N, CA and C atoms of all chains as a GROMACS GRO file, in nm:
protein
  612
    1MET      N    1  10.794  11.881  10.850
    1MET     CA    2  10.904  11.956  10.783
    1MET      C    3  11.035  11.868  10.792
    2LEU      N    4  11.061  11.812  10.904
    2LEU     CA    5  11.181  11.720  10.911
    2LEU      C    6  11.169  11.606  10.816
    3LEU      N    7  11.050  11.565  10.800
    3LEU     CA    8  11.019  11.448  10.708
    3LEU      C    9  11.046  11.490  10.559
    4VAL      N   10  11.008  11.604  10.528
    4VAL     CA   11  11.027  11.656  10.386
    4VAL      C   12  11.169  11.658  10.350
    5VAL      N   13  11.256  11.719  10.440
    5VAL     CA   14  11.396  11.728  10.409
    5VAL      C   15  11.476  11.597  10.440
    6GLY      N   16  11.408  11.508  10.513
    6GLY     CA   17  11.474  11.379  10.540
    6GLY      C   18  11.579  11.394  10.652
    7LEU      N   19  11.559  11.480  10.747
    7LEU     CA   20  11.652  11.499  10.854
    7LEU      C   21  11.588  11.431  10.984
    8PHE      N   22  11.659  11.343  11.049
    8PHE     CA   23  11.611  11.265  11.165
    8PHE      C   24  11.472  11.202  11.128
    9THR      N   25  11.473  11.138  11.014
    9THR     CA   26  11.346  11.090  10.956
    9THR      C   27  11.284  10.989  11.050
   10ARG      N   28  11.360  10.896  11.096
   10ARG     CA   29  11.301  10.783  11.170
   10ARG      C   30  11.228  10.832  11.301
   11PRO      N   31  11.300  10.912  11.386
   11PRO     CA   32  11.221  10.956  11.504
   11PRO      C   33  11.103  11.046  11.467
   12ALA      N   34  11.127  11.131  11.366
   12ALA     CA   35  11.013  11.221  11.326
   12ALA      C   36  10.896  11.142  11.280
   13ALA      N   37  10.919  11.039  11.198
   13ALA     CA   38  10.806  10.957  11.150
   13ALA      C   39  10.740  10.887  11.257
   14PHE      N   40  10.825  10.833  11.355
   14PHE     CA   41  10.763  10.762  11.469
   14PHE      C   42  10.667  10.847  11.552
   15ILE      N   43  10.713  10.971  11.576
   15ILE     CA   44  10.632  11.066  11.651
   15ILE      C   45  10.503  11.093  11.580
   16LEU      N   46  10.513  11.121  11.442
   16LEU     CA   47  10.396  11.152  11.366
   16LEU      C   48  10.298  11.037  11.357
   17SER      N   49  10.356  10.914  11.358
   17SER     CA   50  10.269  10.791  11.357
   17SER      C   51  10.182  10.790  11.487
   18GLY      N   52  10.249  10.812  11.602
   18GLY     CA   53  10.174  10.816  11.727
   18GLY      C   54  10.071  10.928  11.723
   19GLU      N   55  10.104  11.046  11.666
   19GLU     CA   56  10.014  11.156  11.662
   19GLU      C   57   9.884  11.116  11.583
   20MET      N   58   9.909  11.049  11.474
   20MET     CA   59   9.791  11.012  11.387
   20MET      C   60   9.707  10.908  11.454
   21ALA      N   61   9.771  10.814  11.535
   21ALA     CA   62   9.691  10.717  11.606
   21ALA      C   63   9.604  10.786  11.708
   22VAL      N   64   9.657  10.884  11.776
   22VAL     CA   65   9.582  10.959  11.876
   22VAL      C   66   9.470  11.036  11.802
   23ALA      N   67   9.505  11.096  11.690
   23ALA     CA   68   9.406  11.168  11.614
   23ALA      C   69   9.289  11.079  11.578
   24TYR      N   70   9.326  10.957  11.532
   24TYR     CA   71   9.213  10.867  11.487
   24TYR      C   72   9.125  10.831  11.605
   25PHE      N   73   9.181  10.795  11.718
   25PHE     CA   74   9.098  10.749  11.829
   25PHE      C   75   9.027  10.864  11.897
   26MET      N   76   9.090  10.984  11.900
   26MET     CA   77   9.017  11.097  11.961
   26MET      C   78   8.905  11.152  11.873
   27SER      N   79   8.930  11.164  11.743
   27SER     CA   80   8.826  11.236  11.671
   27SER      C   81   8.746  11.152  11.574
   28HIS      N   82   8.798  11.032  11.535
   28HIS     CA   83   8.726  10.952  11.436
   28HIS      C   84   8.658  10.833  11.501
   29ALA      N   85   8.731  10.758  11.583
   29ALA     CA   86   8.674  10.630  11.633
   29ALA      C   87   8.543  10.653  11.708
   30SER      N   88   8.525  10.768  11.769
   30SER     CA   89   8.404  10.796  11.848
   30SER      C   90   8.286  10.808  11.759
   31LYS      N   91   8.311  10.836  11.622
   31LYS     CA   92   8.194  10.854  11.527
   31LYS      C   93   8.144  10.730  11.470
   32GLY      N   94   8.209  10.619  11.499
   32GLY     CA   95   8.155  10.495  11.436
   32GLY      C   96   8.272  10.400  11.415
   33PHE      N   97   8.240  10.267  11.388
   33PHE     CA   98   8.344  10.172  11.375
   33PHE      C   99   8.410  10.172  11.230
   34TYR      N  100   8.327  10.199  11.127
   34TYR     CA  101   8.382  10.188  10.992
   34TYR      C  102   8.455  10.318  10.952
   35PRO      N  103   8.583  10.304  10.914
   35PRO     CA  104   8.662  10.424  10.869
   35PRO      C  105   8.592  10.500  10.759
   36LEU      N  106   8.518  10.433  10.672
   36LEU     CA  107   8.450  10.506  10.562
   36LEU      C  108   8.346  10.598  10.614
   37LEU      N  109   8.284  10.558  10.729
   37LEU     CA  110   8.176  10.644  10.777
   37LEU      C  111   8.225  10.744  10.877
   38ASN      N  112   8.332  10.713  10.952
   38ASN     CA  113   8.382  10.810  11.054
   38ASN      C  114   8.487  10.904  10.996
   39GLY      N  115   8.516  10.885  10.865
   39GLY     CA  116   8.609  10.983  10.802
   39GLY      C  117   8.756  10.964  10.841
   40GLY      N  118   8.784  10.852  10.900
   40GLY     CA  119   8.923  10.841  10.953
   40GLY      C  120   9.019  10.763  10.861
   41THR      N  121   8.980  10.733  10.740
   41THR     CA  122   9.067  10.649  10.653
   41THR      C  123   9.204  10.716  10.639
   42LEU      N  124   9.204  10.849  10.612
   42LEU     CA  125   9.333  10.918  10.593
   42LEU      C  126   9.417  10.911  10.718
   43ALA      N  127   9.356  10.926  10.835
   43ALA     CA  128   9.434  10.918  10.959
   43ALA      C  129   9.503  10.784  10.973
   44ILE      N  130   9.428  10.674  10.943
   44ILE     CA  131   9.482  10.537  10.956
   44ILE      C  132   9.598  10.526  10.857
   45MET      N  133   9.573  10.571  10.732
   45MET     CA  134   9.677  10.558  10.630
   45MET      C  135   9.804  10.629  10.672
   46TYR      N  136   9.788  10.755  10.725
   46TYR     CA  137   9.909  10.827  10.766
   46TYR      C  138   9.976  10.757  10.885
   47CYS      N  139   9.895  10.704  10.980
   47CYS     CA  140   9.952  10.637  11.093
   47CYS      C  141  10.047  10.522  11.049
   48PHE      N  142   9.992  10.436  10.963
   48PHE     CA  143  10.075  10.321  10.924
   48PHE      C  144  10.185  10.360  10.828
   49ALA      N  145  10.161  10.463  10.743
   49ALA     CA  146  10.272  10.505  10.648
   49ALA      C  147  10.390  10.563  10.731
   50PHE      N  148  10.361  10.643  10.834
   50PHE     CA  149  10.468  10.694  10.916
   50PHE      C  150  10.532  10.585  10.994
   51LEU      N  151  10.457  10.491  11.041
   51LEU     CA  152  10.519  10.381  11.119
   51LEU      C  153  10.619  10.309  11.034
   52TYR      N  154  10.578  10.288  10.906
   52TYR     CA  155  10.667  10.216  10.816
   52TYR      C  156  10.792  10.305  10.784
   53LEU      N  157  10.769  10.432  10.759
   53LEU     CA  158  10.885  10.518  10.728
   53LEU      C  159  10.986  10.518  10.846
   54SER      N  160  10.927  10.512  10.969
   54SER     CA  161  11.017  10.513  11.086
   54SER      C  162  11.108  10.385  11.091
   55THR      N  163  11.055  10.280  11.042
   55THR     CA  164  11.140  10.158  11.039
   55THR      C  165  11.228  10.147  10.919
   56ALA      N  166  11.182  10.204  10.802
   56ALA     CA  167  11.252  10.183  10.679
   56ALA      C  168  11.357  10.291  10.657
   57GLY      N  169  11.341  10.407  10.712
   57GLY     CA  170  11.433  10.516  10.688
   57GLY      C  171  11.388  10.589  10.566
   58ALA      N  172  11.460  10.695  10.533
   58ALA     CA  173  11.414  10.791  10.433
   58ALA      C  174  11.456  10.764  10.294
   59GLY      N  175  11.552  10.672  10.275
   59GLY     CA  176  11.591  10.643  10.143
   59GLY      C  177  11.705  10.739  10.097
   60PRO      N  178  11.742  10.726   9.965
   60PRO     CA  179  11.864  10.797   9.921
   60PRO      C  180  11.853  10.951   9.912
   61TRP      N  181  11.731  11.003   9.886
   61TRP     CA  182  11.718  11.148   9.867
   61TRP      C  183  11.686  11.210   9.997
   62SER      N  184  11.774  11.224  10.090
   62SER     CA  185  11.745  11.277  10.222
   62SER      C  186  11.870  11.342  10.286
   63LEU      N  187  11.852  11.435  10.379
   63LEU     CA  188  11.966  11.485  10.448
   63LEU      C  189  12.034  11.381  10.534
   64ASP      N  190  11.953  11.284  10.589
   64ASP     CA  191  12.010  11.182  10.667
   64ASP      C  192  12.114  11.103  10.580
   65ALA      N  193  12.079  11.072  10.453
   65ALA     CA  194  12.169  11.003  10.366
   65ALA      C  195  12.290  11.091  10.334
   66ALA      N  196  12.260  11.224  10.315
   66ALA     CA  197  12.373  11.314  10.286
   66ALA      C  198  12.474  11.322  10.402
   67MET      N  199  12.418  11.304  10.527
   67MET     CA  200  12.502  11.308  10.640
   67MET      C  201  12.559  11.170  10.679
   68LYS      N  202  12.536  11.074  10.587
   68LYS     CA  203  12.588  10.940  10.603
   68LYS      C  204  12.529  10.864  10.728
   69LYS      N  205  12.406  10.903  10.767
   69LYS     CA  206  12.345  10.826  10.873
   69LYS      C  207  12.228  10.752  10.811
   70ASP      N  208  12.213  10.635  10.855
   70ASP     CA  209  12.098  10.557  10.790
   70ASP      C  210  11.997  10.524  10.894
   71MET      N  211  12.087  10.917  11.900
   71MET     CA  212  12.009  10.914  11.776
   71MET      C  213  12.030  10.779  11.700
   72ASP      N  214  12.163  10.740  11.700
   72ASP     CA  215  12.190  10.613  11.630
   72ASP      C  216  12.122  10.493  11.688
   73ASN      N  217  12.105  10.493  11.827
   73ASN     CA  218  12.040  10.388  11.892
   73ASN      C  219  11.892  10.383  11.852
   74ILE      N  220  11.833  10.499  11.850
   74ILE     CA  221  11.688  10.513  11.814
   74ILE      C  222  11.673  10.456  11.671
   75ASN      N  223  11.763  10.501  11.577
   75ASN     CA  224  11.757  10.456  11.441
   75ASN      C  225  11.768  10.307  11.430
   76LYS      N  226  11.861  10.247  11.507
   76LYS     CA  227  11.879  10.097  11.504
   76LYS      C  228  11.762  10.019  11.548
   77THR      N  229  11.706  10.074  11.660
   77THR     CA  230  11.584  10.005  11.718
   77THR      C  231  11.475  10.008  11.621
   78LEU      N  232  11.453  10.124  11.556
   78LEU     CA  233  11.342  10.134  11.467
   78LEU      C  234  11.365  10.053  11.333
   79ALA      N  235  11.491  10.051  11.289
   79ALA     CA  236  11.526   9.980  11.170
   79ALA      C  237  11.500   9.827  11.185
   80ALA      N  238  11.512   9.781  11.303
   80ALA     CA  239  11.502   9.637  11.325
   80ALA      C  240  11.360   9.584  11.287
   81GLY      N  241  11.263   9.677  11.295
   81GLY     CA  242  11.127   9.632  11.261
   81GLY      C  243  11.084   9.634  11.116
   82GLU      N  244  11.184   9.676  11.030
   82GLU     CA  245  11.140   9.701  10.890
   82GLU      C  246  11.055   9.597  10.817
   83PRO      N  247  11.107   9.474  10.797
   83PRO     CA  248  11.028   9.383  10.712
   83PRO      C  249  10.890   9.360  10.760
   84ILE      N  250  10.879   9.345  10.894
   84ILE     CA  251  10.745   9.310  10.946
   84ILE      C  252  10.652   9.430  10.935
   85VAL      N  253  10.701   9.550  10.962
   85VAL     CA  254  10.615   9.663  10.956
   85VAL      C  255  10.574   9.689  10.806
   86ARG      N  256  10.662   9.647  10.713
   86ARG     CA  257  10.624   9.661  10.571
   86ARG      C  258  10.495   9.574  10.548
   87SER      N  259  10.500   9.451  10.601
   87SER     CA  260  10.383   9.365  10.586
   87SER      C  261  10.259   9.424  10.648
   88ILE      N  262  10.273   9.480  10.767
   88ILE     CA  263  10.161   9.545  10.838
   88ILE      C  264  10.111   9.657  10.759
   89PHE      N  265  10.201   9.739  10.700
   89PHE     CA  266  10.163   9.847  10.624
   89PHE      C  267  10.088   9.804  10.495
   90ARG      N  268  10.137   9.700  10.432
   90ARG     CA  269  10.070   9.641  10.316
   90ARG      C  270   9.930   9.594  10.351
   91ILE      N  271   9.911   9.527  10.464
   91ILE     CA  272   9.780   9.474  10.502
   91ILE      C  273   9.689   9.590  10.525
   92MET      N  274   9.731   9.693  10.598
   92MET     CA  275   9.643   9.806  10.628
   92MET      C  276   9.610   9.880  10.500
   93THR      N  277   9.707   9.896  10.406
   93THR     CA  278   9.673   9.963  10.285
   93THR      C  279   9.568   9.887  10.210
   94GLY      N  280   9.581   9.751  10.204
   94GLY     CA  281   9.490   9.665  10.141
   94GLY      C  282   9.353   9.678  10.200
   95LEU      N  283   9.349   9.673  10.336
   95LEU     CA  284   9.214   9.683  10.403
   95LEU      C  285   9.145   9.810  10.374
   96LEU      N  286   9.223   9.928  10.373
   96LEU     CA  287   9.160  10.052  10.347
   96LEU      C  288   9.109  10.061  10.210
   97LEU      N  289   9.178  10.001  10.111
   97LEU     CA  290   9.134  10.002   9.976
   97LEU      C  291   9.008   9.912   9.957
   98LEU      N  292   9.023   9.794  10.018
   98LEU     CA  293   8.911   9.695  10.007
   98LEU      C  294   8.775   9.755  10.059
   99GLN      N  295   8.781   9.835  10.167
   99GLN     CA  296   8.658   9.885  10.222
   99GLN      C  297   8.581   9.974  10.112
  100TYR      N  298   8.661  10.040  10.031
  100TYR     CA  299   8.596  10.121   9.923
  100TYR      C  300   8.536  10.029   9.820
  101GLY      N  301   8.602   9.923   9.788
  101GLY     CA  302   8.544   9.832   9.690
  101GLY      C  303   8.417   9.764   9.742
  102VAL      N  304   8.420   9.726   9.871
  102VAL     CA  305   8.304   9.659   9.930
  102VAL      C  306   8.188   9.760   9.940
  103ALA      N  307   8.219   9.885   9.983
  103ALA     CA  308   8.112   9.981  10.001
  103ALA      C  309   8.049  10.020   9.871
  104LYS      N  310   8.126  10.030   9.766
  104LYS     CA  311   8.073  10.066   9.635
  104LYS      C  312   7.990   9.959   9.572
  105LEU      N  313   8.041   9.834   9.576
  105LEU     CA  314   7.975   9.722   9.507
  105LEU      C  315   7.872   9.651   9.591
  106LEU      N  316   7.910   9.620   9.715
  106LEU     CA  317   7.822   9.537   9.797
  106LEU      C  318   7.740   9.626   9.897
  107LYS      N  319   7.763   9.756   9.889
  107LYS     CA  320   7.691   9.853   9.974
  107LYS      C  321   7.701   9.820  10.126
  108PHE      N  322   7.819   9.775  10.169
  108PHE     CA  323   7.832   9.754  10.312
  108PHE      C  324   7.971   9.818  10.355
  109PRO      N  325   7.975   9.901  10.449
  109PRO     CA  326   7.860   9.964  10.520
  109PRO      C  327   7.793  10.062  10.422
  110ALA      N  328   7.666  10.097  10.442
  110ALA     CA  329   7.598  10.186  10.353
  110ALA      C  330   7.652  10.323  10.364
  111VAL      N  331   7.704  10.378  10.252
  111VAL     CA  332   7.767  10.507  10.250
  111VAL      C  333   7.677  10.589  10.148
  112PRO      N  334   7.624  10.703  10.190
  112PRO     CA  335   7.533  10.780  10.102
  112PRO      C  336   7.594  10.814   9.970
  113MET      N  337   7.723  10.846   9.973
  113MET     CA  338   7.793  10.887   9.843
  113MET      C  339   7.799  10.770   9.746
  114PHE      N  340   7.802  10.644   9.790
  114PHE     CA  341   7.815  10.532   9.703
  114PHE      C  342   7.693  10.462   9.670
  115GLU      N  343   7.580  10.517   9.717
  115GLU     CA  344   7.451  10.440   9.702
  115GLU      C  345   7.417  10.412   9.557
  116LYS      N  346   7.445  10.509   9.465
  116LYS     CA  347   7.404  10.500   9.331
  116LYS      C  348   7.507  10.443   9.234
  117VAL      N  349   7.618  10.386   9.290
  117VAL     CA  350   7.723  10.336   9.201
  117VAL      C  351   7.680  10.214   9.128
  118GLU      N  352   7.679  10.216   8.992
  118GLU     CA  353   7.646  10.101   8.911
  118GLU      C  354   7.769  10.018   8.885
  119PRO      N  355   7.756   9.888   8.880
  119PRO     CA  356   7.878   9.800   8.866
  119PRO      C  357   7.955   9.832   8.739
  120LEU      N  358   7.890   9.875   8.630
  120LEU     CA  359   7.961   9.898   8.509
  120LEU      C  360   7.996  10.043   8.481
  121SER      N  361   7.979  10.131   8.577
  121SER     CA  362   8.017  10.266   8.559
  121SER      C  363   8.167  10.279   8.586
  122LEU      N  364   8.223  10.400   8.564
  122LEU     CA  365   8.364  10.420   8.600
  122LEU      C  366   8.391  10.390   8.747
  123PHE      N  367   8.298  10.440   8.839
  123PHE     CA  368   8.316  10.409   8.980
  123PHE      C  369   8.308  10.259   9.002
  124GLY      N  370   8.218  10.187   8.927
  124GLY     CA  371   8.204  10.047   8.952
  124GLY      C  372   8.328   9.969   8.914
  125VAL      N  373   8.387  10.008   8.803
  125VAL     CA  374   8.514   9.942   8.762
  125VAL      C  375   8.624   9.968   8.859
  126ALA      N  376   8.635  10.087   8.907
  126ALA     CA  377   8.731  10.127   9.011
  126ALA      C  378   8.703  10.038   9.132
  127ALA      N  379   8.578  10.019   9.171
  127ALA     CA  380   8.542   9.942   9.284
  127ALA      C  381   8.582   9.794   9.267
  128MET      N  382   8.575   9.742   9.139
  128MET     CA  383   8.619   9.600   9.123
  128MET      C  384   8.768   9.591   9.136
  129PHE      N  385   8.840   9.688   9.086
  129PHE     CA  386   8.987   9.692   9.105
  129PHE      C  387   9.016   9.689   9.260
  130GLU      N  388   8.949   9.779   9.331
  130GLU     CA  389   8.978   9.787   9.477
  130GLU      C  390   8.945   9.654   9.547
  131LEU      N  391   8.834   9.592   9.503
  131LEU     CA  392   8.791   9.468   9.570
  131LEU      C  393   8.894   9.358   9.539
  132VAL      N  394   8.928   9.340   9.415
  132VAL     CA  395   9.013   9.228   9.376
  132VAL      C  396   9.157   9.253   9.414
  133PHE      N  397   9.210   9.367   9.377
  133PHE     CA  398   9.360   9.391   9.410
  133PHE      C  399   9.382   9.430   9.554
  134GLY      N  400   9.280   9.500   9.615
  134GLY     CA  401   9.290   9.528   9.759
  134GLY      C  402   9.289   9.392   9.834
  135GLY      N  403   9.210   9.294   9.797
  135GLY     CA  404   9.211   9.165   9.855
  135GLY      C  405   9.341   9.092   9.837
  136LEU      N  406   9.401   9.098   9.714
  136LEU     CA  407   9.528   9.037   9.692
  136LEU      C  408   9.633   9.100   9.777
  137LEU      N  409   9.625   9.238   9.793
  137LEU     CA  410   9.727   9.310   9.876
  137LEU      C  411   9.723   9.262  10.023
  138ILE      N  412   9.597   9.241  10.070
  138ILE     CA  413   9.589   9.197  10.209
  138ILE      C  414   9.652   9.058  10.222
  139LEU      N  415   9.622   8.967  10.134
  139LEU     CA  416   9.676   8.835  10.141
  139LEU      C  417   9.821   8.831  10.109
  140GLY      N  418   9.872   8.930  10.034
  140GLY     CA  419  10.009   8.933   9.997
  140GLY      C  420  10.036   8.836   9.879
  141LEU      N  421   9.927   8.814   9.802
  141LEU     CA  422   9.946   8.729   9.678
  141LEU      C  423   9.965   8.823   9.558
  142PHE      N  424  10.073   8.804   9.480
  142PHE     CA  425  10.103   8.890   9.373
  142PHE      C  426  10.105   9.036   9.423
  143SER      N  427  10.164   9.061   9.537
  143SER     CA  428  10.158   9.191   9.599
  143SER      C  429  10.210   9.301   9.504
  144ARG      N  430  10.327   9.274   9.440
  144ARG     CA  431  10.382   9.384   9.356
  144ARG      C  432  10.294   9.424   9.248
  145LEU      N  433  10.239   9.323   9.174
  145LEU     CA  434  10.153   9.345   9.062
  145LEU      C  435  10.028   9.419   9.108
  146ALA      N  436   9.968   9.369   9.214
  146ALA     CA  437   9.843   9.432   9.265
  146ALA      C  438   9.866   9.574   9.311
  147ALA      N  439   9.980   9.600   9.381
  147ALA     CA  440  10.010   9.734   9.425
  147ALA      C  441  10.032   9.830   9.310
  148PHE      N  442  10.099   9.774   9.203
  148PHE     CA  443  10.129   9.856   9.083
  148PHE      C  444  10.002   9.902   9.017
  149ILE      N  445   9.910   9.802   9.001
  149ILE     CA  446   9.782   9.833   8.936
  149ILE      C  447   9.700   9.936   9.022
  150LEU      N  448   9.698   9.914   9.155
  150LEU     CA  449   9.626  10.007   9.239
  150LEU      C  450   9.684  10.146   9.239
  151CYS      N  451   9.820  10.152   9.228
  151CYS     CA  452   9.886  10.282   9.218
  151CYS      C  453   9.835  10.361   9.094
  152GLY      N  454   9.827  10.290   8.983
  152GLY     CA  455   9.775  10.348   8.862
  152GLY      C  456   9.632  10.390   8.882
  153GLU      N  457   9.553  10.307   8.949
  153GLU     CA  458   9.411  10.338   8.962
  153GLU      C  459   9.397  10.465   9.049
  154MET      N  460   9.474  10.474   9.155
  154MET     CA  461   9.468  10.585   9.242
  154MET      C  462   9.513  10.720   9.171
  155ALA      N  463   9.609  10.706   9.083
  155ALA     CA  464   9.650  10.820   9.001
  155ALA      C  465   9.531  10.865   8.914
  156PHE      N  466   9.466  10.773   8.849
  156PHE     CA  467   9.350  10.807   8.773
  156PHE      C  468   9.242  10.871   8.865
  157ALA      N  469   9.218  10.809   8.982
  157ALA     CA  470   9.114  10.858   9.070
  157ALA      C  471   9.142  11.002   9.105
  158TYR      N  472   9.274  11.033   9.132
  158TYR     CA  473   9.308  11.171   9.168
  158TYR      C  474   9.286  11.268   9.052
  159PHE      N  475   9.327  11.230   8.934
  159PHE     CA  476   9.320  11.322   8.824
  159PHE      C  477   9.179  11.334   8.768
  160ILE      N  478   9.102  11.228   8.775
  160ILE     CA  479   8.962  11.234   8.730
  160ILE      C  480   8.877  11.297   8.838
  161GLY      N  481   8.887  11.247   8.961
  161GLY     CA  482   8.792  11.286   9.065
  161GLY      C  483   8.822  11.412   9.145
  162HIS      N  484   8.954  11.437   9.163
  162HIS     CA  485   8.990  11.542   9.262
  162HIS      C  486   9.055  11.664   9.194
  163PHE      N  487   9.151  11.634   9.097
  163PHE     CA  488   9.226  11.741   9.037
  163PHE      C  489   9.143  11.851   8.972
  164PRO      N  490   9.031  11.812   8.906
  164PRO     CA  491   8.944  11.916   8.844
  164PRO      C  492   8.889  12.018   8.945
  165ARG      N  493   8.884  11.976   9.068
  165ARG     CA  494   8.824  12.065   9.169
  165ARG      C  495   8.924  12.171   9.225
  166GLY      N  496   9.049  12.158   9.182
  166GLY     CA  497   9.142  12.260   9.235
  166GLY      C  498   9.279  12.204   9.249
  167PHE      N  499   9.378  12.291   9.263
  167PHE     CA  500   9.518  12.243   9.260
  167PHE      C  501   9.560  12.190   9.397
  168ILE      N  502   9.510  12.251   9.502
  168ILE     CA  503   9.563  12.216   9.636
  168ILE      C  504   9.489  12.095   9.694
  169PRO      N  505   9.564  11.987   9.724
  169PRO     CA  506   9.496  11.865   9.770
  169PRO      C  507   9.403  11.886   9.891
  170LEU      N  508   9.441  11.974   9.982
  170LEU     CA  509   9.359  12.000  10.096
  170LEU      C  510   9.217  12.046  10.058
  171LEU      N  511   9.218  12.121   9.944
  171LEU     CA  512   9.086  12.180   9.903
  171LEU      C  513   9.008  12.083   9.811
  172ASN      N  514   9.080  12.008   9.726
  172ASN     CA  515   9.012  11.922   9.633
  172ASN      C  516   8.982  11.784   9.689
  173GLY      N  517   9.021  11.765   9.815
  173GLY     CA  518   8.984  11.639   9.882
  173GLY      C  519   9.065  11.515   9.836
  174GLY      N  520   9.177  11.537   9.765
  174GLY     CA  521   9.251  11.428   9.704
  174GLY      C  522   9.366  11.369   9.786
  175THR      N  523   9.384  11.418   9.903
  175THR     CA  524   9.503  11.378   9.989
  175THR      C  525   9.508  11.225  10.002
  176LEU      N  526   9.389  11.167  10.027
  176LEU     CA  527   9.394  11.019  10.049
  176LEU      C  528   9.428  10.944   9.920
  177ALA      N  529   9.383  10.995   9.807
  177ALA     CA  530   9.416  10.931   9.680
  177ALA      C  531   9.564  10.934   9.653
  178ILE      N  532   9.625  11.054   9.680
  178ILE     CA  533   9.771  11.069   9.658
  178ILE      C  534   9.849  10.974   9.750
  179MET      N  535   9.801  10.968   9.872
  179MET     CA  536   9.869  10.893   9.975
  179MET      C  537   9.863  10.744   9.933
  180LEU      N  538   9.749  10.697   9.892
  180LEU     CA  539   9.729  10.556   9.852
  180LEU      C  540   9.813  10.531   9.724
  181CYS      N  541   9.808  10.629   9.635
  181CYS     CA  542   9.886  10.610   9.507
  181CYS      C  543  10.037  10.583   9.538
  182PHE      N  544  10.089  10.669   9.621
  182PHE     CA  545  10.238  10.658   9.646
  182PHE      C  546  10.273  10.538   9.737
  183SER      N  547  10.180  10.508   9.827
  183SER     CA  548  10.204  10.385   9.912
  183SER      C  549  10.209  10.260   9.826
  184CYS      N  550  10.112  10.254   9.729
  184CYS     CA  551  10.105  10.137   9.642
  184CYS      C  552  10.232  10.132   9.548
  185LEU      N  553  10.275  10.252   9.499
  185LEU     CA  554  10.390  10.258   9.420
  185LEU      C  555  10.512  10.203   9.498
  186TYR      N  556  10.521  10.248   9.624
  186TYR     CA  557  10.627  10.201   9.701
  186TYR      C  558  10.622  10.045   9.726
  187LEU      N  559  10.501   9.999   9.762
  187LEU     CA  560  10.487   9.853   9.786
  187LEU      C  561  10.519   9.771   9.658
  188ALA      N  562  10.484   9.835   9.546
  188ALA     CA  563  10.514   9.760   9.415
  188ALA      C  564  10.662   9.739   9.406
  189CYS      N  565  10.738   9.834   9.444
  189CYS     CA  566  10.888   9.829   9.437
  189CYS      C  567  10.947   9.740   9.550
  190ALA      N  568  10.885   9.754   9.669
  190ALA     CA  569  10.946   9.693   9.780
  190ALA      C  570  10.902   9.544   9.807
  191GLY      N  571  10.784   9.515   9.753
  191GLY     CA  572  10.732   9.380   9.775
  191GLY      C  573  10.654   9.374   9.904
  192GLY      N  574  10.594   9.254   9.932
  192GLY     CA  575  10.495   9.241  10.036
  192GLY      C  576  10.547   9.217  10.176
  193GLY      N  577  10.681   9.188  10.190
  193GLY     CA  578  10.738   9.164  10.324
  193GLY      C  579  10.716   9.020  10.362
  194PRO      N  580  10.761   8.983  10.491
  194PRO     CA  581  10.760   8.841  10.530
  194PRO      C  582  10.621   8.776  10.550
  195TRP      N  583  10.524   8.863  10.594
  195TRP     CA  584  10.398   8.810  10.626
  195TRP      C  585  10.309   8.818  10.495
  196SER      N  586  10.329   8.730  10.406
  196SER     CA  587  10.251   8.734  10.282
  196SER      C  588  10.250   8.598  10.216
  197LEU      N  589  10.147   8.576  10.132
  197LEU     CA  590  10.149   8.446  10.061
  197LEU      C  591  10.264   8.439   9.958
  198ASP      N  592  10.306   8.551   9.908
  198ASP     CA  593  10.420   8.553   9.818
  198ASP      C  594  10.543   8.494   9.890
  199ALA      N  595  10.559   8.538  10.009
  199ALA     CA  596  10.678   8.488  10.093
  199ALA      C  597  10.669   8.340  10.119
  200MET      N  598  10.539   8.298  10.150
  200MET     CA  599  10.516   8.156  10.174
  200MET      C  600  10.541   8.070  10.047
  201ARG      N  601  10.513   8.123   9.932
  201ARG     CA  602  10.536   8.053   9.807
  201ARG      C  603  10.684   8.052   9.774
  202GLY      N  604  10.762   8.124   9.849
  202GLY     CA  605  10.905   8.122   9.828
  202GLY      C  606  10.948   8.218   9.715
  203LYS      N  607  10.862   8.315   9.687
  203LYS     CA  608  10.898   8.421   9.592
  203LYS      C  609  10.908   8.556   9.668
  204ARG      N  610  10.994   8.648   9.628
  204ARG     CA  611  11.004   8.779   9.692
  204ARG      C  612  10.927   8.881   9.620
   0.00000   0.00000   0.00000
């Protein structure tokens, strides 16, 4: 939710990234090595997308930008 | 909060490259599984090279590979973004409106990731950067 409105985007994204990494290793990695077969492609994708958002910030359409914080 | 933001912001260009490489790897695995049948996935067993799935697989193989290497990253990402949009509307959208139910979340995610990478470029760890182009 914080991510959608763009408030405290960086910390929110960083926490979500960690959550997805845990999700991958807890529920997918145990089912096999290949993401295609263990169904974890989406979890990996989310993990790295959130990691990137946490470093890049939310961009111009966000409450962070409206509050002049970057 | 400002300190956290600054610490995280310091990692931006390199994490963009890592993100690009991971996106490329995840796309490449679909191309490899569909065309070269490795690893063997039951769903992709019957994919013919010249079917719609096969052509999609070639895109994933070639442009996914380029994305990993960071060669022509923007062009490759733009084409993959279009491919994923097609994949979503051909493969998932007919099954229902809500992505959770039509199974298209990953396609949407890859589509917008590639759109972003097409605009942002490949970051410092890429062949594009080594060639001195941004």
